[in-house]
C-alpha positions in Angstrom: 49.6 14.0 -108.8 50.7 10.5 -108.0 51.2 10.5 -104.2 50.2 12.4 -101.1 52.4 11.7 -98.0 50.5 12.6 -94.8 52.7 13.4 -91.8 51.0 14.2 -88.5 53.3 16.5 -86.5 53.3 16.9 -82.8 56.3 18.0 -80.7 58.8 16.2 -82.8 61.6 18.7 -83.1 64.3 16.1 -82.4 63.2 13.8 -85.3 61.3 15.9 -87.8 64.3 17.3 -89.9 65.6 13.8 -90.4 62.1 12.6 -91.3 61.6 15.3 -93.9 65.1 15.2 -95.4 64.7 11.5 -96.0 61.6 12.1 -98.2 62.5 15.4 -99.9 65.9 14.3 -101.1 63.9 12.4 -103.7 64.3 14.2 -107.1 60.8 13.1 -108.2 58.4 16.0 -108.1 55.0 14.3 -108.6 54.2 14.0 -104.9 53.2 16.2 -102.0 54.1 16.1 -98.3 51.2 17.2 -96.1 52.5 18.4 -92.7 49.6 18.4 -90.3 50.6 20.2 -87.1 48.4 19.1 -84.2 49.2 22.2 -82.2 52.8 21.5 -81.3 54.3 23.4 -78.4 58.0 23.0 -79.3 59.9 24.2 -82.4 58.1 21.8 -84.7 56.0 24.6 -86.2 59.1 26.6 -87.2 60.7 23.5 -88.7 57.5 22.8 -90.8 57.4 26.4 -92.0 61.0 26.4 -93.0 60.6 23.3 -95.1 57.4 24.5 -96.7 59.1 27.7 -97.7 62.1 25.9 -99.2 60.2 23.1 -101.1 57.0 23.6 -103.1 56.1 19.9 -102.5 55.6 20.6 -98.8 52.3 21.9 -97.6 51.9 23.0 -94.0 48.6 23.0 -92.2 47.9 23.8 -88.5 44.9 22.3 -86.8 42.8 24.6 -84.7 43.0 22.3 -81.7 44.9 19.3 -80.6 43.0 16.1 -81.6 45.6 13.4 -81.7 47.0 11.2 -84.5 43.6 10.2 -85.9 42.4 13.8 -86.2 45.6 14.9 -87.8 45.5 12.1 -90.3 41.9 12.7 -91.1 42.7 16.4 -91.8 45.5 15.2 -94.1 43.0 13.0 -96.0 40.7 16.0 -96.6 43.6 18.1 -97.9 45.2 15.4 -100.1 45.1 15.4 -103.9 47.3 12.4 -104.9 46.1 9.4 -106.7 47.5 7.4 -103.8 47.9 8.1 -100.1 50.5 7.0 -97.7 51.5 8.0 -94.2 54.7 8.7 -92.4 55.1 9.2 -88.6 57.1 12.2 -87.6 59.7 10.2 -85.7 60.3 7.7 -88.6 62.0 8.1 -91.9 62.5 6.7 -95.4 65.7 4.9 -96.3 66.9 4.7 -99.9 66.9 6.6 -103.1 64.3 7.3 -105.8 61.6 5.9 -103.6 58.6 7.6 -105.1 59.5 6.8 -108.7 60.0 3.2 -107.6 56.5 3.2 -106.1 55.1 4.6 -109.3 56.8 1.9 -111.3 55.2 -0.8 -109.1 51.8 0.9 -109.4 52.1 0.8 -113.2 53.3 -2.7 -113.3 50.5 -3.9 -111.1 47.8 -1.9 -113.0 47.2 0.6 -110.2 45.6 -1.7 -107.5 43.5 -0.3 -104.7 46.2 -1.1 -102.1 50.0 -1.6 -102.5 51.7 -3.2 -99.5 55.4 -3.2 -98.8 57.9 -4.5 -96.2 59.4 -2.1 -93.7 62.6 -1.8 -91.6 62.8 -1.8 -87.8 65.3 0.5 -86.1 66.5 0.3 -82.5 68.2 3.5 -81.3 70.4 1.9 -78.6 72.1 -0.7 -80.9 71.5 1.4 -84.1 70.3 -1.8 -85.7 68.3 -1.6 -89.0 66.5 -4.8 -90.0 63.9 -5.7 -92.5 61.7 -8.8 -92.4 62.6 -10.6 -95.7 59.2 -10.8 -97.2 60.5 -10.7 -100.8 58.5 -13.8 -101.7 55.3 -11.8 -101.5 56.0 -10.3 -104.9 54.3 -13.3 -106.4 50.9 -11.9 -105.6 51.4 -9.3 -108.4 50.5 -12.0 -110.9 47.4 -13.3 -109.1 43.8 -12.3 -109.6 42.1 -14.4 -106.9 41.3 -11.9 -104.1 41.0 -14.4 -101.3 44.3 -16.1 -102.2 46.1 -12.7 -102.4 44.9 -11.6 -98.9 45.5 -15.0 -97.5 49.1 -14.9 -98.6 49.5 -11.4 -97.3 48.0 -12.1 -93.9 49.8 -15.5 -93.5 53.2 -14.0 -94.3 52.7 -10.8 -92.3 52.6 -8.7 -95.4 49.3 -7.0 -94.5 50.1 -5.5 -91.1 48.1 -2.9 -89.1 50.4 0.0 -89.7 48.9 2.4 -92.3 52.4 3.5 -93.2 53.1 0.1 -94.7 50.7 0.7 -97.5 49.9 2.9 -100.5 46.1 3.4 -100.7 44.2 4.7 -103.6 42.6 7.9 -102.5 39.4 7.2 -104.5 38.9 4.1 -102.4 39.1 6.2 -99.2 36.8 9.0 -100.3 34.2 6.8 -102.0 33.7 4.7 -98.8 34.4 7.5 -96.3 37.2 5.5 -94.6 38.5 7.5 -91.7 40.5 7.0 -88.5 38.4 6.6 -85.3 38.6 9.7 -83.1 39.8 9.4 -79.5 40.8 5.8 -79.7 44.1 3.8 -79.7 44.6 1.1 -82.4 43.6 3.6 -85.0 45.9 2.0 -87.6 44.3 -1.4 -87.0 40.8 0.1 -87.5 41.7 1.8 -90.7 43.5 -1.3 -92.1 40.5 -3.4 -91.2 38.1 -1.0 -93.1 40.3 -1.3 -96.2 39.8 -5.0 -96.3 36.1 -4.6 -96.8 36.4 -2.4 -99.8 39.7 -3.0 -101.6 39.3 -5.3 -104.6 43.0 -5.4 -105.8 46.4 -5.5 -104.1 50.0 -5.2 -105.2 53.3 -5.7 -103.5 56.3 -3.3 -103.7 59.4 -5.4 -103.2 61.9 -2.8 -102.0 61.6 -1.8 -98.3 62.1 1.8 -97.5 60.1 2.8 -94.5 62.0 2.8 -91.2 60.0 2.4 -88.0 61.9 3.8 -85.0 60.9 1.1 -82.5 62.0 2.6 -79.2 61.6 6.3 -79.4 60.0 8.1 -76.5 56.7 8.4 -78.5 56.5 4.8 -79.7 53.6 2.7 -78.3 56.0 0.2 -76.8 57.3 2.9 -74.5 53.9 3.8 -73.2 52.2 2.3 -70.2 49.4 -0.2 -70.9 46.1 0.9 -69.3 42.6 -0.6 -69.5 41.3 1.9 -72.1 43.7 0.4 -74.6 42.0 -3.0 -74.4 38.5 -1.4 -74.2 39.2 0.5 -77.4 40.3 -2.7 -79.1 37.2 -4.5 -78.0 35.1 -1.6 -79.4 37.0 -2.0 -82.7 36.1 -5.7 -82.8 32.5 -5.0 -81.9 32.3 -2.5 -84.9 33.8 -5.1 -87.2 31.4 -7.9 -86.2 28.4 -5.5 -86.5 29.7 -4.3 -89.9 30.2 -7.8 -91.2 26.6 -8.7 -90.2 25.2 -5.9 -92.3 25.8 -8.0 -95.4 26.2 -6.7 -98.9 30.0 -7.2 -99.0 31.9 -9.7 -101.2 32.4 -13.0 -99.4 36.1 -12.9 -100.0 36.3 -9.4 -98.4 34.5 -10.5 -95.3 36.6 -13.6 -95.0 39.8 -11.6 -95.2 38.5 -9.1 -92.6 37.7 -12.0 -90.2 41.2 -13.5 -90.6 42.7 -10.1 -90.0 40.4 -9.4 -87.0 41.3 -12.7 -85.5 44.9 -11.4 -84.9 43.5 -8.3 -83.2 41.5 -10.6 -81.0 44.8 -12.4 -80.0 46.2 -9.0 -79.2 43.2 -8.3 -77.0 43.7 -11.6 -75.2 47.3 -10.6 -74.6 46.3 -7.3 -73.0 43.8 -8.8 -70.6 46.3 -9.6 -67.8 48.8 -7.0 -68.8 46.9 -3.7 -68.5 46.2 -1.9 -65.3 42.6 -2.1 -64.3 40.9 0.8 -62.3 37.5 -0.8 -62.4 37.0 -4.5 -61.7 33.6 -4.4 -63.5 35.4 -3.4 -66.7 37.6 -6.4 -66.4 34.7 -8.8 -65.9 32.8 -7.3 -68.8 35.9 -7.6 -71.0 36.3 -11.2 -70.1 32.7 -11.8 -71.0 33.1 -10.1 -74.4 36.3 -11.9 -75.2 34.6 -15.3 -74.5 31.8 -14.3 -76.9 34.3 -13.3 -79.6 36.4 -16.5 -79.4 34.8 -17.8 -82.6 37.2 -15.5 -84.4 40.0 -17.9 -83.7 38.7 -20.3 -86.3 39.9 -17.7 -88.9 43.6 -18.6 -88.6 45.5 -17.7 -91.7 47.9 -16.0 -89.4 50.2 -18.6 -87.8 50.0 -17.0 -84.4 46.3 -17.2 -84.4 46.4 -20.9 -85.3 48.6 -21.5 -82.3 46.4 -19.5 -80.0 43.3 -21.4 -81.3 44.9 -24.7 -80.2 45.9 -23.3 -76.8 42.5 -21.8 -76.2 40.8 -25.1 -77.0 43.1 -26.9 -74.5 43.7 -24.3 -71.8 40.7 -22.0 -71.9 40.6 -18.2 -72.0 42.2 -17.4 -68.6 45.3 -19.5 -68.9 45.8 -18.7 -72.6 45.5 -15.0 -72.0 48.0 -15.1 -69.1 50.5 -16.9 -71.3 50.0 -14.4 -74.1 50.4 -11.5 -71.6 53.7 -12.9 -70.4 54.9 -13.2 -74.0 53.9 -9.6 -74.8 55.5 -8.3 -71.7 58.8 -9.9 -72.6 58.5 -8.6 -76.2 57.8 -5.0 -75.0 60.7 -5.1 -72.6 63.0 -6.4 -75.4 62.0 -3.5 -77.7 62.7 -0.8 -75.1 66.1 -2.2 -74.3 67.5 -2.9 -77.8 
């Protein structure tokens, strides 16, 4: 089987039929849709059963207890059988025709790389605006064999983003290196995508966007309150990355790419510092201390935003830089919820 599409399901009765219809209209049959029900309490279970009964490509699994997105996705990884894995959130959808066969064509043309990245659409419910990001120039990486140059180009142009649903990943890569989503933490996509950079040795680019990210649904992260555990989880992620890199034994190009990707996560952490609500002042002081100790990551600035923050940090220091970033993030979050 070519592709396993893992969809964590939790109380998504309003969006789930649209999500599933968008995938299952594809006439291609060499794929499976794994619906992982994380103990929904609405009619999502009935919807899943209905689709599983109607289409043999759909496989329905109910978790024994609610564990969150990471647990549901990890369950999907265990149950998957495709050569490649991809993910779809239950409030998003695919836009276009013959999508899976098109992905297969890209995989063949790029000689089945470990990871295939692609552009995505943003969708805002209020304005009903659908927009892609015009990264069509990234197709040129398909002819390259220099790993560092490929990842540099992807990271610099925003083609390697945190969201796991913006990638096809070879299942063998995941199972061989036991790559999983962290349990009980936010930023699980960032963690998973960071792990991939250590192990993937080849990348491809699919030049036709199809994934639609519903930006301002009630379940999107931009609609959720920002609390201190979000930042603390991100700092734990960066701690794991730094410790992992120090173990050694990884290709130099892979560690370099991981550092440049982690540097953007560090910028996000700086942005959270003065934006989240703190219930314990000691946590804030400790977070500031850890952020100062990690500031060396800013020298890995393939990402243009990281480069700007590196300059600001050198001139203004941590406190002023993080306050400016928090103001920018606050404005961006407000814009997303209102569009």
